[in-house]
C-alpha positions in Angstrom: -1.1 -1.1 -1.6 0.8 -3.3 1.0 -0.6 -2.8 4.4 0.0 -4.0 7.9 -3.0 -4.5 10.5 -1.9 -5.0 14.3 -5.2 -5.6 16.4 -5.4 -7.9 19.1 -9.2 -8.8 18.8 -8.9 -11.7 16.5 -12.6 -11.3 14.8 -12.0 -7.6 14.1 -8.4 -8.4 12.9 -9.8 -11.2 10.5 -12.5 -9.0 9.2 -10.2 -6.3 8.2 -7.7 -8.4 6.8 -10.2 -10.4 4.7 -12.1 -7.2 3.4 -8.6 -5.4 2.6 -7.3 -8.6 0.7 -10.8 -8.7 -1.3 -10.1 -5.3 -2.6 -6.7 -6.5 -3.8 -4.5 -5.4 -0.9 -1.5 -7.1 0.2 -1.8 -7.5 4.0 0.5 -8.6 6.8 -1.2 -8.9 10.4 0.0 -9.1 14.0 -2.1 -10.0 17.1 0.0 -8.1 19.6 2.1 -5.1 20.2 5.7 -7.2 19.9 4.7 -8.9 16.7 3.5 -5.8 15.3 6.7 -3.8 16.1 8.8 -6.6 14.5 7.0 -6.6 11.5 6.7 -3.0 11.4 10.4 -2.0 12.0 11.8 -4.4 9.5 9.2 -4.1 6.7 8.1 -1.2 4.3 4.5 -0.7 4.3 2.3 1.7 2.3 0.0 2.1 5.5 -0.4 0.7 8.8 -3.7 0.1 10.8 -2.7 0.3 14.4 -4.7 -0.5 17.2 -4.1 1.9 20.0 -4.6 -0.7 23.1 -2.5 -3.6 22.6 -1.3 -6.3 25.1 2.6 -6.1 25.5 3.6 -3.2 23.6 1.0 -0.6 23.1 0.1 1.2 19.7 1.3 4.6 21.0 4.7 3.2 21.8 5.1 1.2 18.4 4.3 4.8 16.9 6.5 6.7 18.6 9.5 4.2 17.8 8.5 4.5 14.5 8.7 8.1 14.0 12.0 8.3 16.2 13.6 5.6 13.9 12.6 7.9 10.9 9.7 6.0 9.3 7.2 8.2 8.1 4.8 5.1 7.1 0.9 6.6 7.1 -0.7 5.2 10.4 -4.1 4.8 10.8 -4.8 4.5 14.5 -7.9 2.4 15.8 -9.3 2.9 19.2 -12.4 2.1 21.4 -12.6 5.4 23.0 -13.5 8.5 21.1 -13.1 11.2 23.2 -11.2 14.5 22.2 -8.2 13.9 24.6 -7.9 10.2 23.3 -7.7 11.4 19.7 -5.4 14.2 20.4 -3.1 11.8 22.0 -2.9 9.5 19.2 -2.3 12.1 16.6 0.4 13.6 18.9 1.9 10.3 19.0 2.5 10.5 15.3 -0.8 9.1 13.7 -1.9 10.4 10.3 -5.4 9.4 11.0 -7.9 8.0 13.7 -10.8 5.8 13.6 -13.1 5.0 16.5 -14.5 1.4 16.8 -16.7 0.1 15.7 -14.9 0.2 12.5 -16.9 0.5 9.2 -14.8 -1.6 7.0 -15.7 0.6 3.7 -14.8 4.1 5.5 -11.5 2.3 6.9 -10.5 1.5 3.2 -11.2 4.6 1.9 -9.2 6.2 4.5 -6.4 4.0 3.8 -6.4 5.1 0.3 -6.4 8.7 1.3 -3.4 8.3 3.1 -1.4 6.3 0.7 -2.3 9.1 -2.1 -1.4 11.8 0.3 2.0 10.2 0.9 2.9 9.6 -2.6 3.2 11.2 -6.1 3.0 14.6 -4.1 -0.8 13.8 -3.1 -2.1 13.4 -6.7 -5.2 11.4 -7.3 -4.1 10.9 -11.1 -0.7 10.0 -12.6 -0.1 10.2 -16.5 2.5 8.6 -18.3 2.1 8.9 -22.1 -1.5 8.1 -23.2 -1.8 6.0 -19.9 -3.6 7.5 -17.2 -4.1 6.0 -13.5 -6.6 7.1 -11.0 -5.3 6.1 -7.8 -8.1 7.0 -5.7 -10.3 4.9 -7.9 -8.1 2.2 -8.7 -8.5 2.6 -12.4 -6.6 2.9 -15.3 -7.1 4.1 -18.9 -5.7 4.5 -22.4 -6.4 7.4 -24.3 -9.5 7.7 -22.4 -10.5 4.0 -22.9 -10.7 1.9 -19.6 -7.8 -0.7 -19.3 -9.1 -4.2 -17.5 -6.5 -5.2 -15.1 -6.4 -7.8 -12.3 -5.8 -7.0 -8.9 -2.3 -8.2 -9.0 -1.7 -6.4 -12.3 -3.2 -3.1 -10.9 -0.7 -3.6 -7.7 2.4 -3.8 -9.8 1.3 -0.9 -12.2 0.4 1.5 -9.4 3.7 0.9 -7.6 5.7 1.6 -10.6 3.5 4.7 -11.4 4.0 6.5 -8.1 7.7 5.9 -9.0 7.4 6.8 -12.6 10.7 7.6 -14.5 12.6 5.9 -11.9 14.0 2.1 -11.9 12.0 0.1 -9.1 13.8 -3.0 -8.0 12.4 -6.4 -8.2 12.7 -7.0 -4.7 10.7 -3.7 -3.9 8.0 -4.8 -6.4 7.7 -8.2 -4.4 7.6 -6.5 -1.0 4.8 -3.9 -2.1 2.6 -6.8 -3.9 3.0 -9.8 -2.4 2.6 -10.6 1.6 5.2 -12.1 3.9 3.8 -15.5 3.4 4.5 -15.9 -0.2 7.7 -17.3 -1.0 9.5 -14.8 -3.5 9.1 -15.9 -7.0 10.8 -13.6 -9.8 8.8 -16.0 -12.3 5.7 -14.7 -11.0 6.5 -11.1 -11.1 7.9 -11.7 -14.8 4.3 -13.1 -15.7 2.4 -10.5 -14.3 4.3 -7.8 -16.1 4.4 -9.7 -19.4 0.5 -9.5 -19.1 0.6 -5.7 -18.2 2.8 -5.0 -21.3 0.4 -7.1 -23.7 -2.5 -5.0 -22.3 -0.9 -1.7 -22.7 0.3 -2.7 -25.9 -3.2 -3.8 -27.0 -5.0 -0.5 -25.8 -2.3 1.4 -28.0 -0.1 2.8 -25.1 3.0 1.3 -26.6 5.9 0.1 -24.7 5.8 1.8 -21.1 7.4 -0.9 -18.9 11.0 -0.9 -19.3 13.2 -3.7 -18.0 16.9 -2.6 -16.6 18.8 -6.0 -16.3 20.1 -6.4 -13.0 18.2 -3.3 -11.4 14.5 -3.4 -11.9 11.6 -2.1 -13.9 10.8 1.5 -15.0 7.3 3.0 -16.0 8.2 5.8 -18.6 7.2 6.8 -22.1 11.0 6.4 -23.2 13.7 3.7 -21.7 15.5 5.1 -18.6 19.2 6.2 -19.8 
C-alpha cells in the first residue's frame, strides 16, 4: 500500500510511519496541513491518514479540497476528541473512517487495509488469476493452494497488478505505489523485482502471468493482453 500520513505531533507521526513501513507499506509523511495538502493534491495514495487538527490548514479543509477536486482516496481521520458531534463532522467532511487518539497501531493498520480493500476490486478480499490466489486482507498469495513466499516489495508489486488484473499498469504507476517519494525512480529495480516474481510464480506452477507491454507497462493475466 502507498499511504500518506499527515500528523503534526512528531512522536505519533514517526511511530505510525515506522509501524506501517515495517509492515511493507510505502509511506510519505507531512507534519502540517500545508505540506499535507501539497502532497495529497499531487500524488496518488491508496489511503490517507489525516489528523483533524493541524497547524495552518486543518484536516477538514484538506479533505474538503480533495473531495471537491474529485479525489476519492480513502481517508482515515485521526482526532483527539471522540464525541459524537466530532465524529459526525469528520465523516461529513468526507472521511471514510475515524479513529480517536491514542491510536492502537495494529487497529490503525487493520482499518487502512479494510479501506483499501473496499476501494479496490469491488471490495473483494481475494483475487484469483489462473492458479494464483491473493488474499488482500491477510497479505498472502498461493498457487494451487500452496503458499507463495514473497518479500514485502514483491507483494506490493503483485498486489498492485492484481487489483488491476487484466489491465496494463504503467511502470511509473507501479513506482508511485511501491516506492516512496524520497527514492529516485529506477526502472531497473522494478525489473529486478518483477523478474524475481516471475521466477517464483513459474517455480510454483502458475505459469507466465506477468506480461510486459513494451513502452506501456505490465499486466497480470492468464494470457498476454491483446
